[in-house]
N, C-alpha and C positions, 0 to 999 in steps of 0.2 A: 836768402832761403823759400821754396815754394812749401804751401802747408803741408803737401804730402812728405815733404822732407823733414818738416819740423816734427810734425806726428813718427817718422820713424826715429828720429831722434830720442825724443821722450821715450818712447818705447825701449829705446834700445838701453836708455838710462836707468828703466826700471827692473832691467832684467836681475841683476844682483837682488834686487827686494823681493821679486818673486821665486826666486830659488831657495832664498831664507827662509820665506812663508812655507815652499813647500816643504822643506826639510821639517821645518817645526812643526806643522802638521802630521807629517809621518809621524814623526819622535810622540805628537801627543795622540795620536791613534792607535800606534803599537801596543800599550796595555788592554787597551781593548780588543785589538784582534788577538793577541797572545791569550787573553781570558778564552775565549772561542776556542780555539785551537786546542787547549790545554783539555778543555772538556771533552775533546775528542780521542785522547791520550791516556796510555796507563801511567800511572805514579810513576814509575822508574823513566818515562821518556821524557816526563815533566820533569822531574829533578834531571835529567842529563840535559834540559833546555833545547826539547825539541820544537821547532816553530810552524812545524807543517801539521795539517790536518790529518787526525789518524782514523782508525775503526773500531776505537772503544767506546761509542758514544751511547751504545745501548746497554753495553755492560756497566759503563759508569750510573748511568740512568735506574738500572735495575740495583746496584747497591744503594745508592742514593735514596730510592724509596722502600729497601726493605730495611735501611738503618736509621732515617730518619723521617720523620712526619713533616714532611714538604708541603704537602697539600694544604694541611691542616694551618701550617704556621703562615702561607700564602695568604691564605682567607684571613686569620689574624691578622696580620700587618696591613690588608689591605683595608678591611673593617676599620681598626682602628686609624689608619692613616688618611681615612674617608671622612670619620666622623671628627677628626681634629681637624682636618682642614677646612669642613664646614662650620665649624661652631669656632673656629677661629678669626676666619674671615670677617662672621658674621659682629663677633663682637669687637674687633682691633680695627673694623671699617666705620664701626658707630663713634668708636672713641676718637678715631682720626677726624673725624668729620664733625664733631662736637669739639674738640679741641681747636679744629682752623675754622670753622664758620660759626662758631659762637665766642667770640675772644670775649676775655678780660683777662685781668691782673691774675688772680685767683688761678685760671687753668693754664697760665703761661708758666705761673712758678711749679704747679704739678708736675707740668710737661717736662720743665728742670730736672725736677727729681725721679721722673719716670724713666728719663734718658741716662741717669746716676746707674739706675739696676742693669743696664746691659754692659756695665765693668765688672759686675758680680761673678764671677765664675761658677757653671752651674755646679760642682763639687761643692763649693760653701753651702749651697740650700739642698743640699740632697738629704743632710740627716734631719734638718725641720722638714722638708716635705715629707718625709717618709715619715714621720711621726704625725704630720696632720693626717695623711691619708689611715694611717691607721689606728687612730681615734675613730676617725669616721669610717671605719670599718666598709673600705673602700679596696682591699686589697686583693688581686687577680679578678678585677674588673675593669670594664673598657673605660670609665670614671679616675680610677686610679692612674691609668695612662693619659688619658687628656686634659684632666684638670690643672696640673703645671704648664701647660702649654695652651690653654683657652686667651690668654691676653700676653703678648711679648712685644718688648718696647719697640721693637723692629720694627714689625709690621705696623704698629700704631704711627710709628712716625713716618713710613711709607705712606701710609695711607693721607696724615697730615698731609705732608709734602705734594704730595697728586691731588690734593683737594684744593689747594690754592689756585689750581686751572679749571675749578666749577664756575660757572659764570653765576654771581650773587643777583644780578639782574633776572636772571631766569627762576631763580626760587622766591624773589620778592614777587614776581608776575604771578606765580602759581599762589602764593600765599593772599595776595589779592584776590584769585579768583577762587579761594575758600578750601587749599588742598592744604592737609594738617603736615605736621613736621615728619611723622611718619612718611606719610605719602608722599613728601615731599623725597625722602630718604629711599624709598625704595621702587618709585614709578619714576624718578626723574636722576636722581644720585647714581644709582646702582645701573642703569643702563647706561649712563656716561661714563662710566668708571671700570667699562669691563676689563678693558687691557689691565688697569692696576690688578682687578681682581683676578686675573692670570695670572700674570706674573707672580703676588703672593700666593696664589693656589701652589704653583709651581716649587716654589719655597717652602712651604708649610709640608708639603706633601712629601717630597723629597726629606727634609728633618725629619719627620714622624717615620718614613718608611725606615731610615737608615739609624735611626734612636739605639741605642743599646743599653748604655749603662742606666737609664732611669728604667726603662720595662725589665732590665736583668734585677730591681731593687724590688722592685713593686708584683712584679709577676710570677708565680711559681706554678710549675707543674705542665705538661704536655699540652693540655688543653687550652692553654693559653698563651702557648710559645710564639713567639716573632721570628720570621726568618734569619734578621740579624743573629738572634740567639742561637738559632740552628747552625748558623756559620762556625760561631763562634764553640759550639759543642765539637762538630766534625776536626776543628784544629786544634783542638785538646788532646793530649794521650801521648805514648810513645812513638806510635807508627799513626803517619797519618796519609792517607789515600789523596795523593793532591790531585788526578785527575777528577775523583767523585768532588773533592774541595771546591775546584775550578769548576763542574757544573752546579753546586750549589751557589757559587758566587755569582754565574751566570742568570739563574732563576733569580734571583735576588737583585741584581741589576736591570733585570729588561720590563719591569713596570715603571723603572725612574725614568729610564732612555724612552719608552714608549709616551708617558706624560710627557718629558720635554721637547720631544719633536714635536708633538702633537700642538703645544701651547708657544711653540719657539717662537712665532711671531706674535704674539700677543705679550708673551713675556718680556721682547725687546722693547715693545712700545710702551709696557708697563713701568719697565726699569726708567726710562726714559720721561715719563709722568706725562705722557699724551692722554686727552681726553675726547672721545668722541661722540 
């Protein structure tokens, strides 16, 4: 069999796989497509299952702006998510860096205990966290939103695992040259772990942006409302305007979609633990 014939035979064998992957891709993308089309249709058309674009987008937008303070909620969500992302990356990367590059038995035991915290559901910690935030008089503030997520076991574990690829010889050479430990972290570790930071940023930002239960507990009033809370308000009641609701969902989804597509390459590299 010639080389060209062999390649053709392999391609024919892969056709079922391509067909299967194409079908799965279309199924995965359809909810996103339906969200876009539903935002342009009336509530009745959405309820009837119309999947084509309509001419009701401007009316849905007017109704949404009139009934909900969307832009304030968008600004609040972005501010809270950005603050939580920056603070979490700094604290969790410092913790992961310390756990991996400054080994001793005590730190290993502490890390094992930390991993057990991943098994505790968020609902179980809701009341103690609320009590703590209330006693600190931080309700309805950005600190009430970000303090519980400043340090998460998953991010610490992620940074610790990826820190194993950080070259120890480089760190020792920097010490010989007189660079401080803080200097090593910010001037050497941080630039070499950009992919890990990007992956952690995507995960943290999405979790913060989509957070609902905790903000609903500690944030009260329209001046501190977030987008998931707006969507929940729109879905309550006896008569739900599905067109307006899907436009609100579209507004809520766009920032996370943009963040992921901008950082998708670095996200993939960070998840696999690459170091540059």
